[in-house]
N, C-alpha and C positions, 0 to 999 in steps of 0.2 A: 933183649925186649921181648923174646918169646918166652923166657923164663917168667918175665913179670905178667905176661897174658895169660899162661897157663896156671899162675898163682891166683891171678883174679878169677879166671873160670873155677878154681876149685872153691874159692871163696864164695861164689854164685851158687853152686850148686850147695854148698854146706849152709848156705844161708836160708834157702829153698827147704832144704830137710829140717833145718831147726825151727822154722817158723810153723811149719805143719805140725811139727811134735809140740812146740807151745800150745797148740790148740786155739790159736787166734788167726785170724786172717790178716796178718802182717804182711808188708811188702814183701816181695821174693828177693829182692835186690836193690839196692841203692841205683840211683840211676847215673852211674859211674861214666859210661858211655858220654851223656851230654857234658858234663863236668869236663871230660878229657877234651872235647870237641871245644869247649870255651875257652881253652888256652890259646893266647896272642903271643905270648913271650917264650922263647926257648928256655927252659928250666936251666939250663947250662948258663945262659947269658945273667941267669939271676943268681948264681951260687954265692956271690958276696954279701947276699940277702938273706942267705937261709937264716933260720931261727927255730930253736927247738922249743915247742910251746908247752911241753909236759902234758901231753892228751892223759886224762886221768883214768881211761880206758884200758891203759896199758898195764895197770896195777890191780885189776879186778879178780878177784876169786869167786867165780862163778857159784861155787858149793856155799858162799856166805851170804847170797844174795837171793831174796824171795823172787817170783816172777813178777808180781806188782810192783817192787819196788825196781826191778830191772826196767820194766816198761815206764816206769816215771821217769828214770835217768834218759833212757832212748828219748821220751818225749821233750825233755828240756833240750837234748843235743841237738834233735830235729829241730825245734823251735828257734834254737839259736842259731844254727845254719840258715834258716829261711829269713831271720831276722837281718843277717849279714849281707846276703843277696838280694834283699827287698831296698837295701839301703840306696839313698841318691848317690854315694859315692860307686857303688856298686854297678849302679844303671849307667852310669859313665863309664866303667870299666869293662864291661863285658856286651856281646853280641846281644841285642834285646830279646830275638827270638828264641835264643838258647837258653838265656837266663830266665825269661819266663816259663820255658818249658822246664827248668829245673825246679823252679819255685812251685810250678803247679804240682810236681812230683811229689814235694816236699808237703804242700798242703795234703796231698792225698795219704801221704805216710801218717801225718799228724792226725788225719781222721781215723785211718787204720788203729794206729796206737791208742787212741782214745775208745774205740769200740772195742779193743783189747781190755783196756783198763777198766772199762764197765763191766765186763765179764766178770771180772776180779772182784767187784763189790760184795762185801760180807765175808771175803779173805782176811783171816787175821793177819795184821802185818807186826812184824818185829821191826824196831826202827833201825834205819840204815847206820851202821857206825863204822863203816870201812869205805875207803875211796871206792869208786867215785860215787860222791851223791850229787844231788840236782846242784848243790852248790859248787862243789868242784869243777863239773862242767860248765856252770855259769862263769866261775873265775878263769877257767879255761879260755873262754871266748873274749873275756875282758882282757886276757893278754894279748889276743888275737886282734882285737880293736884299736887297743893301745897301740902295738906295732904298726897297724896301718897309718895311724894317726902320727906317729913318728916318723915314718917314711914317706908321709904327706900322700898317701893313698898312689903311689907309684905303680907303673905297670909291673915292675919286678915285685913290689910288695905284694900285689893281687894275685901274680902268678906263684908266689910263696904260699900264700893263704889258700889259693886253688888247689895247690898240691896236699898241704895239710887239711883242708876240708876232706879231700879223697881219703887221705888216711883215717881221718876219724870216721867216717862212713864204713871203712872196711873194717875198722876194728868193732863197730859196734855189730857188723854182720858176724865178727868172729865172737862176739861177747854173747850174741844170740846162739850160736852154735854151741858153745862152751855151757851156755845155762842149760840148754836142751840136753846135751850130753850128760851132767851131772845130775839132773833131776829124775833122770830114767830108772 
C-alpha cells in the first residue's frame, strides 16, 4: 500500500511539472482522493468482476502527438468520465456529496482544457493517426458502459469502474508528463 501511495505522489508531482511546461493552466492533479473515498465495496470482494477495458492511453507515443491533439483527447476522456458519473445509475451508486465533488472537479478540468485548447488556435494540426484518438477514448467508455449494463450496475461493477476511471486519470497525468518531456 505504501508503494502505491508513493507512486501516486510521484505521478502528482510529475503532473504538476508537466502542466506547467505545457504553458496551460491545466489542473495539477486529478481528484483521485475523492474518487478513492467513493469506494463502497472492497476491491478484493469484486475480483470476480474485474475486466480489462483496453485503455487507449496505454499505447500513446507522446512524440507523435501535438499538444492541441493531446488536449482534445484529454477533453474527450474528461467529458466521458463526467458523463459516466452524472448518469442516473451513478447517482444511485455513490455518496452524493463525494460524487458531486468529483463531478465539479471534472467540470473545472474541462474549462481549463478548453482554455488551453483556445490558446492553441492557429497552431497547424497534423491529423492524429495513432491511438488514442478521441474516437478510441469514446469506444473505451462505450466498453465501460456496456460492462455496467451487462452487470446490471451492481455495486461490484461500479467498484471495478471506479478503479478503472482512477487508472485512466493516472494515465492521463502520465501522458501529460510524457508529452511535456518529449516536447522540450
